[in-house]
DRENZA-889536 format. One record per atom (N, C-alpha, C): residue in one letter; residue number from 1; x, y, z; atom name. Coordinates in steps of 0.2 Angstrom, whole numbers. Layout:
# DRENZA-889536
<a,NUM,<X,Y,Z>,CA>
...
//
This chain:
# DRENZA-889536
<x,1,<195,118,71>,N>
<x,1,<191,113,74>,CA>
<x,1,<191,108,69>,C>
<x,2,<193,101,70>,N>
<x,2,<192,96,65>,CA>
<x,2,<185,92,66>,C>
<x,3,<182,91,61>,N>
<x,3,<175,88,61>,CA>
<x,3,<176,81,60>,C>
<x,4,<174,77,64>,N>
<x,4,<174,69,64>,CA>
<x,4,<166,67,64>,C>
<x,5,<165,61,61>,N>
<x,5,<158,58,61>,CA>
<x,5,<155,58,68>,C>
<x,6,<160,57,73>,N>
<x,6,<157,57,80>,CA>
<x,6,<153,63,82>,C>
<x,7,<155,69,79>,N>
<x,7,<151,75,81>,CA>
<x,7,<144,75,78>,C>
<x,8,<143,71,73>,N>
<x,8,<136,70,70>,CA>
<x,8,<132,65,73>,C>
<x,9,<134,61,77>,N>
<x,9,<131,55,80>,CA>
<x,9,<124,57,84>,C>
<x,10,<124,63,86>,N>
<x,10,<118,65,90>,CA>
<x,10,<112,65,86>,C>
<x,11,<113,66,79>,N>
<x,11,<107,66,75>,CA>
<x,11,<105,59,72>,C>
<x,12,<109,54,73>,N>
<x,12,<107,47,71>,CA>
<x,12,<101,45,74>,C>
<x,13,<100,45,81>,N>
<x,13,<94,42,84>,CA>
<x,13,<87,45,80>,C>
<x,14,<87,51,79>,N>
<x,14,<81,54,76>,CA>
<x,14,<81,52,69>,C>
<x,15,<86,51,65>,N>
<x,15,<86,48,58>,CA>
<x,15,<83,41,58>,C>
<x,16,<85,37,63>,N>
<x,16,<83,30,63>,CA>
<x,16,<76,30,66>,C>
<x,17,<74,34,70>,N>
<x,17,<67,34,73>,CA>
<x,17,<62,36,67>,C>
<x,18,<64,42,63>,N>
<x,18,<59,44,58>,CA>
<x,18,<59,38,53>,C>
<x,19,<64,35,51>,N>
<x,19,<64,30,46>,CA>
<x,19,<60,24,48>,C>
<x,20,<61,22,55>,N>
<x,20,<57,16,57>,CA>
<x,20,<50,18,58>,C>
<x,21,<48,23,61>,N>
<x,21,<41,25,62>,CA>
<x,21,<37,26,55>,C>
<x,22,<40,29,50>,N>
<x,22,<37,30,44>,CA>
<x,22,<36,24,40>,C>
<x,23,<41,19,41>,N>
<x,23,<41,13,38>,CA>
<x,23,<35,9,40>,C>
<x,24,<35,9,47>,N>
<x,24,<29,5,50>,CA>
<x,24,<23,8,48>,C>
<x,25,<22,14,48>,N>
<x,25,<16,17,47>,CA>
<x,25,<14,16,39>,C>
<x,26,<19,16,35>,N>
<x,26,<18,14,28>,CA>
<x,26,<16,7,27>,C>
<x,27,<18,2,31>,N>
<x,27,<16,-5,31>,CA>
<x,27,<9,-5,33>,C>
<x,28,<7,-2,38>,N>
<x,28,<0,-2,40>,CA>
<x,28,<-5,1,35>,C>
<x,29,<-2,6,31>,N>
<x,29,<-6,9,26>,CA>
<x,29,<-6,5,20>,C>
<x,30,<-1,2,18>,N>
<x,30,<0,-2,12>,CA>
<x,30,<-4,-8,11>,C>
<x,31,<-4,-12,16>,N>
<x,31,<-8,-18,16>,CA>
<x,31,<-15,-17,14>,C>
<x,32,<-19,-13,18>,N>
<x,32,<-26,-11,16>,CA>
<x,32,<-27,-9,9>,C>
<x,33,<-22,-4,7>,N>
<x,33,<-23,-2,0>,CA>
<x,33,<-22,-7,-5>,C>
<x,34,<-17,-12,-4>,N>
<x,34,<-16,-17,-8>,CA>
<x,34,<-22,-22,-9>,C>
<x,35,<-25,-23,-3>,N>
<x,35,<-31,-27,-3>,CA>
<x,35,<-37,-23,-6>,C>
<x,36,<-37,-17,-6>,N>
<x,36,<-42,-13,-9>,CA>
<x,36,<-41,-13,-17>,C>
<x,37,<-35,-13,-19>,N>
<x,37,<-34,-13,-26>,CA>
<x,37,<-35,-20,-29>,C>
<x,38,<-36,-25,-25>,N>
<x,38,<-38,-32,-27>,CA>
<x,38,<-45,-33,-26>,C>
<x,39,<-49,-28,-24>,N>
<x,39,<-56,-29,-22>,CA>
<x,39,<-60,-31,-28>,C>
<x,40,<-66,-35,-27>,N>
<x,40,<-70,-36,-33>,CA>
<x,40,<-75,-30,-34>,C>
<x,41,<-75,-26,-30>,N>
<x,41,<-79,-20,-31>,CA>
<x,41,<-75,-14,-35>,C>
<x,42,<-78,-12,-41>,N>
<x,42,<-74,-8,-45>,CA>
<x,42,<-73,-1,-41>,C>
<x,43,<-78,1,-38>,N>
<x,43,<-77,8,-34>,CA>
<x,43,<-72,8,-29>,C>
<x,44,<-71,2,-26>,N>
<x,44,<-65,1,-21>,CA>
<x,44,<-59,1,-24>,C>
<x,45,<-58,-2,-30>,N>
<x,45,<-52,-2,-34>,CA>
<x,45,<-50,4,-36>,C>
<x,46,<-55,8,-39>,N>
<x,46,<-54,15,-41>,CA>
<x,46,<-51,19,-36>,C>
<x,47,<-55,19,-30>,N>
<x,47,<-53,23,-24>,CA>
<x,47,<-45,22,-22>,C>
<x,48,<-44,15,-22>,N>
<x,48,<-37,14,-20>,CA>
<x,48,<-32,16,-25>,C>
<x,49,<-33,15,-31>,N>
<x,49,<-29,17,-37>,CA>
<x,49,<-28,25,-36>,C>
<x,50,<-33,29,-35>,N>
<x,50,<-33,36,-35>,CA>
<x,50,<-29,38,-29>,C>
<x,51,<-29,35,-23>,N>
<x,51,<-26,36,-17>,CA>
<x,51,<-18,35,-18>,C>
<x,52,<-17,29,-21>,N>
<x,52,<-10,27,-22>,CA>
<x,52,<-6,32,-27>,C>
<x,53,<-10,34,-33>,N>
<x,53,<-7,38,-38>,CA>
<x,53,<-6,45,-35>,C>
<x,54,<-11,48,-31>,N>
<x,54,<-10,54,-28>,CA>
<x,54,<-4,54,-23>,C>
<x,55,<-3,49,-19>,N>
<x,55,<2,49,-14>,CA>
<x,55,<9,49,-17>,C>
<x,56,<9,45,-23>,N>
<x,56,<16,44,-26>,CA>
<x,56,<17,50,-31>,C>
<x,57,<12,53,-33>,N>
<x,57,<14,59,-38>,CA>
<x,57,<16,65,-34>,C>
<x,58,<15,66,-28>,N>
<x,58,<17,72,-24>,CA>
<x,58,<23,71,-21>,C>
<x,59,<28,75,-22>,N>
<x,59,<35,74,-19>,CA>
<x,59,<34,74,-11>,C>
<x,60,<39,70,-8>,N>
<x,60,<38,69,-1>,CA>
<x,60,<39,75,3>,C>
<x,61,<43,80,1>,N>
<x,61,<44,86,5>,CA>
<x,61,<38,90,5>,C>
<x,62,<34,90,-1>,N>
<x,62,<27,93,-1>,CA>
<x,62,<22,90,4>,C>
<x,63,<22,84,5>,N>
<x,63,<18,80,10>,CA>
<x,63,<20,83,17>,C>
<x,64,<27,83,18>,N>
<x,64,<29,86,25>,CA>
<x,64,<26,93,26>,C>
<x,65,<27,97,21>,N>
<x,65,<25,104,22>,CA>
<x,65,<17,104,23>,C>
<x,66,<14,100,19>,N>
<x,66,<7,100,19>,CA>
<x,66,<4,98,26>,C>
<x,67,<7,93,29>,N>
<x,67,<6,90,36>,CA>
<x,67,<8,95,41>,C>
<x,68,<14,98,41>,N>
<x,68,<16,102,46>,CA>
<x,68,<14,109,46>,C>
<x,69,<14,112,40>,N>
<x,69,<12,119,40>,CA>
<x,69,<5,120,38>,C>
<x,70,<2,115,35>,N>
<x,70,<-5,115,33>,CA>
<x,70,<-10,112,39>,C>
<x,71,<-10,106,39>,N>
<x,71,<-14,103,44>,CA>
<x,71,<-11,104,51>,C>
<x,72,<-5,104,52>,N>
<x,72,<-2,105,59>,CA>
<x,72,<-3,112,62>,C>
<x,73,<-4,117,57>,N>
<x,73,<-4,124,60>,CA>
<x,73,<-12,126,60>,C>
<x,74,<-16,123,56>,N>
<x,74,<-23,125,55>,CA>
<x,74,<-28,121,59>,C>
<x,75,<-26,115,60>,N>
<x,75,<-31,110,64>,CA>
<x,75,<-29,107,70>,C>
<x,76,<-23,104,69>,N>
<x,76,<-20,100,75>,CA>
<x,76,<-13,102,76>,C>
<x,77,<-11,103,82>,N>
<x,77,<-5,104,84>,CA>
<x,77,<-1,98,84>,C>
<x,78,<5,98,81>,N>
<x,78,<9,92,81>,CA>
<x,78,<16,93,80>,C>
<x,79,<20,89,83>,N>
<x,79,<28,90,83>,CA>
<x,79,<31,89,76>,C>
<x,80,<37,92,75>,N>
<x,80,<40,90,68>,CA>
<x,80,<41,83,67>,C>
<x,81,<42,79,72>,N>
<x,81,<43,72,72>,CA>
<x,81,<37,69,69>,C>
<x,82,<31,70,73>,N>
<x,82,<25,67,71>,CA>
<x,82,<23,69,63>,C>
<x,83,<24,75,62>,N>
<x,83,<23,78,55>,CA>
<x,83,<27,74,50>,C>
<x,84,<33,73,51>,N>
<x,84,<38,70,47>,CA>
<x,84,<36,62,46>,C>
<x,85,<34,59,52>,N>
<x,85,<32,52,51>,CA>
<x,85,<26,51,47>,C>
<x,86,<21,56,48>,N>
<x,86,<15,55,44>,CA>
<x,86,<16,57,37>,C>
<x,87,<20,62,35>,N>
<x,87,<21,64,28>,CA>
<x,87,<25,59,25>,C>
<x,88,<30,56,28>,N>
<x,88,<34,51,24>,CA>
<x,88,<30,44,24>,C>
<x,89,<26,43,30>,N>
<x,89,<22,37,30>,CA>
<x,89,<17,36,25>,C>
<x,90,<14,42,23>,N>
<x,90,<9,42,18>,CA>
<x,90,<12,40,11>,C>
<x,91,<18,43,9>,N>
<x,91,<21,41,3>,CA>
<x,91,<23,34,3>,C>
<x,92,<26,32,9>,N>
<x,92,<28,25,10>,CA>
<x,92,<23,20,9>,C>
<x,93,<17,21,12>,N>
<x,93,<11,17,11>,CA>
<x,93,<9,16,4>,C>
<x,94,<9,21,0>,N>
<x,94,<7,20,-7>,CA>
<x,94,<12,16,-11>,C>
<x,95,<18,17,-9>,N>
<x,95,<24,13,-13>,CA>
<x,95,<23,6,-10>,C>
<x,96,<22,5,-4>,N>
<x,96,<22,-2,-1>,CA>
<x,96,<16,-6,-4>,C>
<x,97,<10,-2,-5>,N>
<x,97,<5,-5,-8>,CA>
<x,97,<6,-8,-15>,C>
<x,98,<10,-5,-19>,N>
<x,98,<13,-7,-26>,CA>
<x,98,<17,-13,-25>,C>
<x,99,<22,-13,-20>,N>
<x,99,<26,-18,-19>,CA>
<x,99,<23,-24,-17>,C>
<x,100,<18,-24,-12>,N>
<x,100,<14,-29,-10>,CA>
<x,100,<10,-32,-16>,C>
<x,101,<7,-28,-20>,N>
<x,101,<3,-30,-26>,CA>
<x,101,<7,-34,-31>,C>
<x,102,<13,-31,-32>,N>
<x,102,<18,-35,-36>,CA>
<x,102,<20,-42,-34>,C>
<x,103,<21,-42,-27>,N>
<x,103,<22,-49,-24>,CA>
<x,103,<17,-53,-24>,C>
<x,104,<11,-51,-24>,N>
<x,104,<5,-55,-24>,CA>
<x,104,<4,-58,-31>,C>
<x,105,<5,-54,-36>,N>
<x,105,<4,-57,-43>,CA>
<x,105,<10,-62,-44>,C>
<x,106,<15,-62,-40>,N>
<x,106,<20,-67,-41>,CA>
<x,106,<19,-74,-38>,C>
<x,107,<14,-74,-34>,N>
<x,107,<12,-80,-31>,CA>
<x,107,<7,-84,-35>,C>
<x,108,<9,-90,-36>,N>
<x,108,<5,-95,-41>,CA>
<x,108,<-2,-95,-39>,C>
<x,109,<-6,-94,-44>,N>
<x,109,<-14,-94,-43>,CA>
<x,109,<-16,-101,-40>,C>
<x,110,<-12,-106,-41>,N>
<x,110,<-14,-113,-38>,CA>
<x,110,<-14,-112,-30>,C>
<x,111,<-10,-108,-28>,N>
<x,111,<-10,-107,-20>,CA>
<x,111,<-17,-105,-18>,C>
<x,112,<-20,-100,-21>,N>
<x,112,<-26,-97,-19>,CA>
<x,112,<-32,-103,-20>,C>
<x,113,<-31,-107,-26>,N>
<x,113,<-36,-112,-27>,CA>
<x,113,<-36,-117,-22>,C>
<x,114,<-29,-119,-20>,N>
<x,114,<-29,-124,-14>,CA>
<x,114,<-32,-122,-8>,C>
<x,115,<-31,-115,-6>,N>
<x,115,<-34,-113,0>,CA>
<x,115,<-42,-113,0>,C>
<x,116,<-45,-112,-6>,N>
<x,116,<-52,-113,-7>,CA>
<x,116,<-54,-120,-6>,C>
<x,117,<-50,-125,-9>,N>
<x,117,<-52,-132,-9>,CA>
<x,117,<-52,-134,-2>,C>
<x,118,<-47,-132,2>,N>
<x,118,<-46,-134,9>,CA>
<x,118,<-51,-130,14>,C>
<x,119,<-55,-126,11>,N>
<x,119,<-60,-122,15>,CA>
<x,119,<-57,-118,20>,C>
<x,120,<-51,-115,19>,N>
<x,120,<-48,-110,24>,CA>
<x,120,<-52,-104,24>,C>
<x,121,<-52,-101,30>,N>
<x,121,<-55,-94,30>,CA>
<x,121,<-50,-89,27>,C>
<x,122,<-53,-83,25>,N>
<x,122,<-48,-78,22>,CA>
<x,122,<-43,-76,27>,C>
<x,123,<-44,-76,34>,N>
<x,123,<-38,-75,38>,CA>
<x,123,<-33,-81,38>,C>
<x,124,<-36,-87,38>,N>
<x,124,<-31,-93,38>,CA>
<x,124,<-27,-93,31>,C>
<x,125,<-30,-91,26>,N>
<x,125,<-27,-90,19>,CA>
<x,125,<-21,-85,20>,C>
<x,126,<-23,-80,22>,N>
<x,126,<-18,-74,23>,CA>
<x,126,<-12,-76,27>,C>
<x,127,<-14,-78,33>,N>
<x,127,<-8,-79,38>,CA>
<x,127,<-4,-85,37>,C>
<x,128,<-8,-91,35>,N>
<x,128,<-4,-97,34>,CA>
<x,128,<-1,-98,28>,C>
<x,129,<-4,-96,22>,N>
<x,129,<-2,-97,16>,CA>
<x,129,<1,-91,12>,C>
<x,130,<-3,-86,12>,N>
<x,130,<-1,-80,7>,CA>
<x,130,<4,-76,10>,C>
<x,131,<4,-74,17>,N>
<x,131,<8,-69,20>,CA>
<x,131,<15,-71,20>,C>
<x,132,<17,-78,22>,N>
<x,132,<24,-80,22>,CA>
<x,132,<27,-79,15>,C>
<x,133,<23,-81,10>,N>
<x,133,<26,-81,3>,CA>
<x,133,<26,-73,1>,C>
<x,134,<21,-69,3>,N>
<x,134,<21,-62,1>,CA>
<x,134,<27,-59,4>,C>
<x,135,<29,-60,10>,N>
<x,135,<35,-57,14>,CA>
<x,135,<41,-59,10>,C>
<x,136,<42,-66,8>,N>
<x,136,<48,-68,5>,CA>
<x,136,<49,-65,-2>,C>
<x,137,<44,-64,-5>,N>
<x,137,<44,-61,-12>,CA>
<x,137,<46,-54,-12>,C>
<x,138,<42,-50,-7>,N>
<x,138,<43,-43,-7>,CA>
<x,138,<49,-41,-3>,C>
<x,139,<52,-45,1>,N>
<x,139,<58,-43,5>,CA>
<x,139,<63,-39,2>,C>
<x,140,<66,-41,-4>,N>
<x,140,<71,-37,-7>,CA>
<x,140,<69,-30,-9>,C>
<x,141,<63,-30,-12>,N>
<x,141,<60,-23,-13>,CA>
<x,141,<59,-19,-7>,C>
<x,142,<57,-22,-2>,N>
<x,142,<56,-18,4>,CA>
<x,142,<62,-16,7>,C>
<x,143,<67,-20,7>,N>
<x,143,<74,-18,10>,CA>
<x,143,<77,-12,6>,C>
<x,144,<76,-13,-1>,N>
<x,144,<78,-7,-5>,CA>
<x,144,<75,-1,-4>,C>
<x,145,<68,-1,-3>,N>
<x,145,<64,5,-1>,CA>
<x,145,<66,8,6>,C>
<x,146,<68,3,10>,N>
<x,146,<69,5,17>,CA>
<x,146,<76,10,17>,C>
<x,147,<80,8,13>,N>
<x,147,<87,11,12>,CA>
<x,147,<85,18,9>,C>
<x,148,<81,18,4>,N>
<x,148,<79,24,1>,CA>
<x,148,<75,29,6>,C>
<x,149,<71,26,10>,N>
<x,149,<67,30,15>,CA>
<x,149,<72,33,20>,C>
<x,150,<78,29,22>,N>
<x,150,<83,32,26>,CA>
<x,150,<85,38,23>,C>
<x,151,<87,38,17>,N>
<x,151,<89,44,13>,CA>
<x,151,<84,50,13>,C>
<x,152,<78,48,12>,N>
<x,152,<72,53,11>,CA>
<x,152,<71,56,18>,C>
<x,153,<73,53,24>,N>
<x,153,<71,55,30>,CA>
<x,153,<75,62,31>,C>
<x,154,<80,63,27>,N>
<x,154,<84,69,28>,CA>
<x,154,<80,76,27>,C>
<x,155,<74,75,23>,N>
<x,155,<70,81,22>,CA>
<x,155,<67,83,28>,C>
<x,156,<66,79,33>,N>
<x,156,<63,80,40>,CA>
<x,156,<67,86,43>,C>
<x,157,<73,87,41>,N>
<x,157,<77,93,44>,CA>
<x,157,<74,99,42>,C>
<x,158,<70,100,37>,N>
<x,158,<68,106,34>,CA>
<x,158,<62,109,39>,C>
<x,159,<59,104,43>,N>
<x,159,<54,106,47>,CA>
<x,159,<56,106,55>,C>
<x,160,<63,105,56>,N>
<x,160,<65,106,62>,CA>
<x,160,<67,100,66>,C>
<x,161,<66,94,63>,N>
<x,161,<68,88,66>,CA>
<x,161,<76,87,66>,C>
<x,162,<79,86,72>,N>
<x,162,<86,87,73>,CA>
<x,162,<89,80,71>,C>
<x,163,<89,78,65>,N>
<x,163,<91,72,63>,CA>
<x,163,<99,73,60>,C>
<x,164,<101,68,57>,N>
<x,164,<108,68,55>,CA>
<x,164,<110,74,50>,C>
<x,165,<105,75,45>,N>
<x,165,<106,81,41>,CA>
<x,165,<106,88,44>,C>
<x,166,<101,88,49>,N>
<x,166,<100,94,53>,CA>
<x,166,<107,96,57>,C>
<x,167,<109,91,60>,N>
<x,167,<116,91,64>,CA>
<x,167,<121,94,59>,C>
<x,168,<122,90,53>,N>
<x,168,<127,92,49>,CA>
<x,168,<126,100,46>,C>
<x,169,<120,102,45>,N>
<x,169,<119,109,43>,CA>
<x,169,<122,114,48>,C>
<x,170,<120,113,54>,N>
<x,170,<121,117,60>,CA>
<x,170,<129,117,62>,C>
<x,171,<132,111,61>,N>
<x,171,<139,111,63>,CA>
<x,171,<143,114,57>,C>
<x,172,<141,114,51>,N>
<x,172,<144,117,45>,CA>
<x,172,<143,125,46>,C>
<x,173,<138,127,48>,N>
<x,173,<137,134,49>,CA>
<x,173,<141,137,55>,C>
<x,174,<142,133,60>,N>
<x,174,<146,135,65>,CA>
<x,174,<154,135,64>,C>
<x,175,<156,130,60>,N>
<x,175,<163,129,59>,CA>
<x,175,<165,131,52>,C>
<x,176,<161,132,47>,N>
<x,176,<163,134,40>,CA>
<x,176,<167,128,37>,C>
<x,177,<166,122,39>,N>
<x,177,<169,117,36>,CA>
<x,177,<164,112,33>,C>
<x,178,<160,115,28>,N>
<x,178,<155,111,25>,CA>
<x,178,<157,105,21>,C>
<x,179,<163,105,18>,N>
<x,179,<165,99,14>,CA>
<x,179,<166,93,19>,C>
<x,180,<170,94,24>,N>
<x,180,<171,89,29>,CA>
<x,180,<165,86,33>,C>
<x,181,<161,91,35>,N>
<x,181,<155,90,38>,CA>
<x,181,<150,85,34>,C>
<x,182,<149,87,28>,N>
<x,182,<144,84,24>,CA>
<x,182,<147,77,21>,C>
<x,183,<153,77,21>,N>
<x,183,<157,71,19>,CA>
<x,183,<156,66,25>,C>
<x,184,<157,68,31>,N>
<x,184,<156,64,37>,CA>
<x,184,<149,61,37>,C>
<x,185,<144,66,36>,N>
<x,185,<137,64,36>,CA>
<x,185,<135,59,31>,C>
<x,186,<138,60,25>,N>
<x,186,<137,55,19>,CA>
<x,186,<140,48,21>,C>
<x,187,<146,48,25>,N>
<x,187,<149,42,27>,CA>
<x,187,<144,38,32>,C>
<x,188,<141,42,37>,N>
<x,188,<137,39,42>,CA>
<x,188,<130,36,38>,C>
<x,189,<128,39,33>,N>
<x,189,<122,37,30>,CA>
<x,189,<124,30,27>,C>
<x,190,<130,30,24>,N>
<x,190,<132,23,21>,CA>
<x,190,<133,18,26>,C>
<x,191,<136,20,32>,N>
<x,191,<137,15,37>,CA>
<x,191,<130,12,40>,C>
<x,192,<125,16,40>,N>
<x,192,<119,14,42>,CA>
<x,192,<115,10,37>,C>
<x,193,<116,11,31>,N>
<x,193,<113,7,26>,CA>
<x,193,<116,0,25>,C>
<x,194,<122,-1,26>,N>
<x,194,<125,-7,25>,CA>
<x,194,<122,-13,29>,C>
<x,195,<121,-12,36>,N>
<x,195,<118,-17,40>,CA>
<x,195,<111,-19,38>,C>
<x,196,<107,-14,35>,N>
<x,196,<100,-15,33>,CA>
<x,196,<101,-20,27>,C>
<x,197,<105,-19,22>,N>
<x,197,<106,-23,17>,CA>
<x,197,<108,-30,19>,C>
<x,198,<113,-30,23>,N>
<x,198,<115,-37,26>,CA>
<x,198,<110,-41,29>,C>
<x,199,<106,-37,34>,N>
<x,199,<101,-41,37>,CA>
<x,199,<95,-43,33>,C>
<x,200,<93,-39,28>,N>
<x,200,<88,-41,23>,CA>
<x,200,<91,-47,19>,C>
<x,201,<97,-47,17>,N>
<x,201,<100,-53,13>,CA>
<x,201,<100,-59,17>,C>
<x,202,<102,-58,24>,N>
<x,202,<102,-64,28>,CA>
<x,202,<95,-67,29>,C>
<x,203,<90,-63,30>,N>
<x,203,<83,-65,31>,CA>
<x,203,<80,-68,25>,C>
<x,204,<82,-66,19>,N>
<x,204,<80,-68,13>,CA>
<x,204,<83,-75,12>,C>
<x,205,<89,-76,13>,N>
<x,205,<92,-83,12>,CA>
<x,205,<90,-88,17>,C>
<x,206,<88,-85,23>,N>
<x,206,<86,-90,28>,CA>
<x,206,<79,-92,26>,C>
<x,207,<74,-88,24>,N>
<x,207,<68,-90,22>,CA>
<x,207,<68,-94,16>,C>
<x,208,<72,-93,11>,N>
<x,208,<73,-97,5>,CA>
<x,208,<75,-104,7>,C>
<x,209,<80,-105,12>,N>
<x,209,<82,-111,14>,CA>
<x,209,<76,-115,17>,C>
<x,210,<72,-112,21>,N>
<x,210,<66,-115,24>,CA>
<x,210,<61,-118,19>,C>
<x,211,<60,-114,14>,N>
<x,211,<56,-116,9>,CA>
<x,211,<58,-122,5>,C>
<x,212,<65,-122,4>,N>
<x,212,<68,-127,-1>,CA>
<x,212,<68,-134,3>,C>
<x,213,<67,-134,10>,N>
<x,213,<67,-140,14>,CA>
<x,213,<61,-144,13>,C>
//
């Protein structure tokens, strides 16, 4: 039996779903954490720093096991997909908080002063002035992280999510063609990553052209 990438396609939707869901969850976690790290209250900054350090220091696979085998078995019943999303989302949120923080420091302080002079509300400052610049500055780092998250999603197979890596493992066990199976899986990961890089590059160029006008 000859192994082709087409035999592994059944796992791609799960890989994409885990990547997208954990990325979105991370974005929702990252923004508040970033805001907390910039708070004027020292206790809030300390709490945010401790959370980010904890989430980034623990390997993603340990978070998955903690959520699925720990919380999932003792308190709340959850599917492998949900556990993978939460586990990867927690790590993603901490890393995104640092990406956002770095992007904010790159924004000229005069932008914040101008917002205060114009008496803009905090919401207006964020939506009309800060967020567009924050997105443009952070986009390359976010795209790079998204590709890394796509690769990290492979660990979801360890808790039973039938993603691309899960499919590759079981096909290799059935056919004893590990080299061709995993080479095909690697090729598929590359093919998925390329459009992400292209799209992020296109968005970045488009946003830069609008700013330069």
